[in-house]
C-alpha positions in Angstrom: 15.4 9.7 12.7 12.9 12.5 12.6 11.1 13.5 15.8 8.0 15.6 16.1 8.6 19.2 15.0 11.7 18.4 13.1 11.9 18.9 9.3 13.8 17.2 6.5 14.7 18.5 3.1 12.4 17.0 0.3 9.8 17.7 -2.3 7.1 18.0 0.3 8.7 18.2 3.8 5.4 17.9 5.6 4.5 14.6 3.9 8.0 13.2 4.4 7.9 14.0 8.1 4.5 12.3 8.5 5.7 9.2 6.7 8.8 8.9 8.8 6.8 9.4 12.0 4.4 6.6 10.9 7.4 4.4 10.1 8.9 5.0 13.5 5.6 3.9 15.1 5.6 0.7 13.0 9.2 0.0 14.1 8.0 -0.2 17.7 6.1 -3.4 16.8 9.3 -5.1 15.7 10.6 -7.8 18.0 13.9 -9.6 18.1 14.0 -12.2 15.4 11.5 -10.4 13.1 12.7 -9.8 9.5 12.7 -6.4 7.8 12.7 -6.2 4.0 14.5 -3.1 2.9 14.9 -2.0 -0.7 17.3 0.6 -1.8 19.4 1.4 -4.8 22.1 3.9 -5.5 22.2 6.7 -4.3 20.8 4.8 -1.2 18.3 7.0 0.7 19.5 8.0 4.1 16.0 7.5 5.5 16.0 3.9 4.5 19.3 3.4 6.2 18.1 5.1 9.4 15.0 2.9 9.6 17.2 -0.2 9.0 19.5 0.8 11.8 16.5 1.3 14.1 15.1 -2.1 13.2 18.5 -3.8 13.8 18.8 -2.1 17.1 15.5 -3.7 18.1 16.9 -7.1 17.2 15.3 -7.5 13.8 17.2 -9.3 11.0 17.5 -7.6 7.6 16.7 -9.0 4.2 18.2 -6.4 1.7 17.1 -6.1 -1.9 19.7 -3.8 -3.5 21.9 -3.3 -6.5 25.4 -4.1 -5.2 27.3 -6.1 -2.6 28.9 -2.8 -1.8 25.6 -1.2 -0.9 25.3 0.1 2.6 22.3 -2.2 3.0 24.3 -5.3 2.1 26.8 -4.4 4.9 24.0 -4.5 7.4 22.0 -7.5 6.0 21.6 -11.0 7.2 20.7 -11.9 3.6 21.3 -9.8 0.5 19.4 -10.3 -2.8 20.8 -8.4 -5.8 18.7 -7.0 -8.6 19.9 -5.2 -11.7 17.3 -3.2 -13.5 17.8 -1.2 -16.7 17.9 2.6 -16.4 17.4 5.2 -19.1 18.2 8.8 -18.3 18.3 8.1 -14.6 14.9 6.3 -14.4 15.2 2.7 -13.2 12.5 0.3 -14.5 12.3 -1.8 -11.3 10.7 -4.7 -13.3 13.2 -7.3 -12.0 13.0 -5.8 -8.5 9.2 -6.1 -8.4 9.3 -9.7 -9.8 11.8 -10.6 -7.0 9.7 -8.9 -4.3 6.5 -10.6 -5.6 8.3 -14.0 -5.7 9.3 -13.5 -2.1 5.8 -12.7 -1.0 4.2 -15.6 -2.9 6.8 -18.0 -1.5 6.0 -16.8 2.0 2.3 -16.9 1.4 2.5 -20.5 0.1 4.6 -21.5 3.1 2.2 -19.9 5.6 -0.8 -21.6 3.8 0.8 -25.0 4.0 1.4 -24.6 7.7 -2.2 -23.5 8.3 -4.7 -26.2 9.3 -8.3 -24.9 9.8 -10.2 -26.4 12.7 -13.0 -28.8 11.7 -15.6 -26.5 13.2 -14.6 -23.7 10.8 -15.0 -26.0 7.8 -18.5 -27.0 8.9 -19.6 -23.3 9.3 -18.2 -22.6 5.8 -20.4 -25.4 4.3 -23.6 -24.3 6.0 
């Protein structure tokens, strides 16, 4: 992982370092039993794998969305979902991947909504 003052190779090293530092801060909020969703396709970004390893070290479980059971994410994951998107000249469409990610989010949102029961006082305020 990148610490303050360290640099990485990239298109814009300053932006990349700031993003990784922000992600490290967010990792501190992970608790044992939390679930991290990680998405990575060949050639499998080293930064993604580093963040996954840090999350696993904090006791999080991994839901991997990747392109192969042989992916380094799949080897670390509690659950692996495979997505195969078409690619032309090295550019992946990500249409199937985005549909799968949105389906996961909608399923979670629906499940959370079903478990939510507003208090009677909240309903009265909303009507007034």
